[in-house]
C-alpha positions in Angstrom: 1.5 34.0 14.4 4.5 31.2 14.6 6.2 29.8 11.4 5.4 26.5 10.2 7.6 23.9 11.6 9.4 22.3 8.7 8.3 19.2 7.2 9.9 16.4 6.8 11.9 15.1 3.5 12.5 12.1 1.7 16.5 12.6 3.3 15.5 12.9 6.5 13.9 9.9 6.1 16.6 7.8 4.4 18.8 9.2 7.8 16.4 7.3 10.3 18.3 4.8 12.4 17.6 0.7 10.6 18.3 -2.8 11.2 19.2 -5.5 8.5 16.3 -7.4 7.0 16.4 -11.6 8.5 16.4 -12.7 4.8 15.9 -10.7 1.1 14.0 -13.4 -0.6 12.5 -13.3 -4.4 8.6 -14.4 -4.7 8.8 -15.1 -8.6 11.7 -14.7 -11.4 12.1 -11.7 -11.8 15.2 -9.5 -11.0 12.4 -7.1 -8.7 10.2 -10.0 -7.6 11.6 -9.9 -4.5 11.2 -8.6 -0.8 12.8 -7.8 3.0 12.1 -10.0 5.9 12.8 -8.9 9.3 11.2 -11.3 12.0 11.4 -10.1 15.4 13.4 -11.8 18.0 10.2 -12.5 20.2 8.6 -15.7 20.4 6.1 -16.4 17.7 4.3 -17.1 15.4 4.6 -13.8 14.4 2.0 -11.3 13.2 2.9 -9.6 9.5 2.8 -6.5 8.0 2.8 -6.3 4.1 4.6 -3.0 3.6 4.6 -1.3 -0.2 6.8 1.4 -0.8 6.0 4.5 -2.8 7.6 6.7 -5.2 5.1 7.8 -8.4 5.5 3.4 -9.3 8.4 4.9 -11.1 11.8 2.7 -11.1 13.9 5.2 -9.3 12.4 4.5 -6.0 13.1 1.4 -3.7 11.9 -0.3 -1.2 14.5 1.3 0.9 12.0 4.4 1.4 10.9 2.2 4.1 13.2 0.4 6.2 13.1 2.2 8.6 9.1 1.5 8.7 9.8 -2.0 8.3 12.7 -1.9 11.5 10.3 0.0 14.0 7.9 -2.0 13.2 10.3 -5.3 13.2 11.3 -4.1 17.0 8.2 -3.8 17.9 6.9 -7.3 17.9 5.6 -7.6 13.9 7.3 -9.4 11.1 8.1 -7.3 8.0 7.7 -7.7 4.4 9.0 -4.4 2.4 7.9 -5.4 -1.2 10.3 -4.7 -4.3 8.5 -4.7 -7.6 8.2 -3.7 -11.3 8.0 0.0 -12.0 7.3 2.1 -14.6 10.6 2.3 -15.5 12.0 -1.5 -15.7 11.2 -4.0 -17.9 7.8 -5.2 -18.0 6.6 -2.1 -15.3 3.3 -0.7 -15.4 -0.3 -2.9 -16.7 -0.4 -4.8 -15.1 2.5 -6.6 -14.1 3.1 -3.6 -11.1 -0.2 -4.9 -9.7 0.3 -8.5 -10.2 4.0 -8.0 -8.3 2.4 -6.7 -5.4 -0.2 -9.7 -5.5 2.1 -12.4 -6.2 4.2 -10.9 -3.4 1.8 -11.1 -0.5 0.5 -14.0 -1.1 4.0 -16.2 -1.1 3.6 -15.3 2.2 2.2 -18.9 2.3 5.9 -20.4 1.6 7.8 -19.0 4.4 5.0 -19.2 7.3 6.1 -22.4 8.0 9.8 -21.5 8.2 9.8 -18.1 9.4 6.8 -19.1 12.2 4.3 -16.3 10.7 1.1 -15.7 11.8 -0.6 -15.9 8.6 -4.7 -14.6 10.8 -2.8 -11.7 11.3 -1.7 -10.1 8.3 -1.8 -6.1 7.6 -0.8 -4.4 4.5 0.5 -1.2 4.3 1.9 1.1 1.5 3.3 5.1 1.0 1.2 7.0 -1.9 2.1 5.2 -4.6 2.7 1.9 -2.3 -0.6 3.1 -0.4 -2.8 2.9 -3.4 -1.4 -0.5 -4.5 -2.1 -1.5 -0.7 -6.1 -0.2 -1.3 -5.9 -2.2 -4.3 -4.8 -5.2 -2.9 -8.0 -4.5 0.0 -9.8 -4.7 -2.8 -9.0 -7.8 -5.2 -12.4 -9.8 -4.6 -14.1 -6.7 -7.1 -12.1 -8.0 -9.8 -14.0 -9.8 -12.6 -12.1 -12.7 -13.5 -11.4 -11.8 -17.1 -9.4 -9.1 -16.1 -5.4 -9.0 -16.8 -4.8 -8.1 -12.6 -7.3 -11.1 -11.6 -6.3 -13.2 -8.7 -7.7 -16.5 -7.8 -6.1 -17.5 -5.1 -5.5 -14.3 -2.7 -4.1 -14.5 0.5 -6.6 -12.8 3.1 -5.7 -9.7 4.8 -7.4 -8.5 8.2 -7.0 -4.9 7.3 -5.2 -1.9 5.5 -3.6 0.9 6.6 -3.1 3.4 3.7 -0.3 6.7 4.3 -0.8 8.9 2.1 -1.9 6.6 -0.5 -3.5 7.5 -4.0 -7.0 6.4 -4.2 -8.4 7.3 -7.8 -6.3 7.0 -10.1 -8.2 9.0 -12.6 -8.9 12.4 -10.2 -4.9 12.6 -10.1 -3.7 12.2 -13.5 -2.0 15.3 -13.9 0.5 16.4 -16.9 1.0 19.9 -15.4 3.6 18.9 -13.1 2.3 16.9 -9.7 5.2 14.6 -9.9 3.1 11.5 -9.5 0.2 12.7 -11.1 2.0 12.8 -14.0 3.0 9.1 -14.1 -0.5 7.8 -14.2 -1.0 7.1 -17.3 2.6 5.3 -17.7 1.3 2.9 -15.0 -1.7 2.7 -17.2 -0.4 2.5 -20.0 -2.7 5.1 -21.3 -5.3 7.4 -20.4 -8.6 6.8 -18.9 -10.9 7.7 -21.4 -9.1 5.1 -23.9 -8.5 2.8 -21.0 -11.6 2.9 -19.2 -11.4 -1.0 -17.7 -8.1 -0.7 -16.4 -8.8 2.6 -14.0 -11.7 0.8 -12.9 -10.0 -2.7 -12.0 -6.4 -0.3 -10.7 -8.8 2.6 -9.0 -9.8 2.1 -5.4 -12.2 4.6 -5.5 -13.8 2.6 -8.5 -14.2 -1.3 -6.6 -15.1 0.3 -3.4 -16.2 -1.1 -0.8 -13.7 -4.0 0.2 -15.3 -5.3 2.6 -11.8 -4.9 5.0 -11.4 -2.2 7.7 -9.6 0.7 6.1 -7.5 3.4 7.6 -6.2 6.0 6.0 -3.9 8.9 7.0 -2.9 11.6 5.8 -0.6 15.0 6.8 -2.7 18.1 6.6 0.4 19.3 4.8 0.5 17.2 2.4 1.2 18.6 -0.9 1.4 15.4 -2.8 -1.9 14.0 -1.9 -3.6 16.3 -0.3 -7.1 15.6 2.0 -8.8 17.2 -0.8 -7.4 14.1 -2.8 -8.5 11.8 -0.5 -11.5 12.9 1.0 -14.1 11.8 -1.7 -13.0 7.8 -2.1 -13.3 8.1 2.4 -16.4 9.9 1.9 -17.5 7.1 -0.6 -16.4 3.7 1.0 -18.2 5.3 4.4 -21.7 5.6 2.7 -21.2 2.7 1.1 -21.5 0.6 5.0 -17.3 0.3 4.6 -15.4 0.1 8.1 -12.9 2.9 7.6 -11.4 5.6 9.3 -9.7 8.6 7.9 -6.4 10.1 10.4 -5.8 14.1 9.3 -2.1 14.7 11.0 -1.7 18.1 12.1 1.7 19.3 11.3 2.5 16.4 8.7 3.0 15.7 4.9 3.7 13.4 2.7 6.6 11.4 4.4 6.1 12.5 8.4 4.0 9.2 7.8 6.5 6.5 7.0 9.0 8.6 9.7 9.1 6.6 13.2 9.2 9.2 16.0 7.6 11.4 13.7 4.1 14.0 15.0 2.5 11.0 13.0 3.5 7.9 14.2 1.6 7.2 17.4 -1.5 6.8 15.6 0.0 4.9 12.8 1.5 2.8 14.9 -1.8 2.0 17.3 -4.2 1.6 13.9 -1.5 -1.5 12.8 -1.3 -2.8 16.7 -5.4 -2.9 16.0 -6.0 -4.0 12.7 -3.6 -6.7 13.7 -5.7 -8.0 16.1 -8.9 -8.4 14.4 -9.6 -11.7 12.8 -9.7 -12.2 9.1 -13.4 -12.4 7.9 -15.0 -14.6 5.0 -15.0 -12.2 2.2 -19.0 -11.8 1.4 -18.7 -9.4 -1.5 -19.1 -11.3 -5.4 -16.5 -10.0 -7.9 -18.1 -7.4 -9.8 -18.8 -8.1 -12.9 -17.7 -5.2 -15.8 -17.5 -5.5 -19.0 -13.9 -5.8 -20.0 -11.1 -7.9 -21.9 -8.6 -5.9 -20.6 
């Protein structure tokens, strides 16, 4: 039996050639409320891919994790909006501002559409790992009750979400025994689920499903950080509820192949993003879930 191919690391991703942003733009007053916008040279209006980086929701990691992906997609004709946001370790990071920041960042595309010729009828959100969690959460904003601290009264409609090794269930992912991102869940949420059940209900895609949007889950079969056993219960639950959801399992891929253009994982990811960008945004039919909370 042959030796397994070495998996990519975050250092390998950092070595991929990138292009500079068209502009770095603030979407709020905080120093971490900004994004890198890359606009293609092709004639617009440009479909948009919002990109949300991972890194366990921690301040040690930033939006440059996704520069290679943003560069490749821009060269393929998409405007890319690579978001930064407040994370655990930043002043004000974690609940509720981490959630509010990514929502505000997506909504800010309304302010950029005219100047940069963006097509707001073709907006897809993608994210990696902890950023995949936030991308999926954005798809479920219509399920957040008005009383919630992370309620968004006027979200920008999106065409769908491609989750790249995304964390889907905060309760089951919480792990204080050495899982790198699992150790950050309670810091993100400000406490444990038994003490803050409403926060976990409102912040976890598993508890908010279904979203009413097309969703694609991409997971490397050799991913030890966000393994298939974590993702599959969410996929099965969403599928059973009638969600338009697909799960793509990538052979010989780990956690970082899914954000690496040119890797074994990249062709189905690019295909999924292109397909979702062509879907017409449908009127949201689902009503916000009324959960008893004052969080």
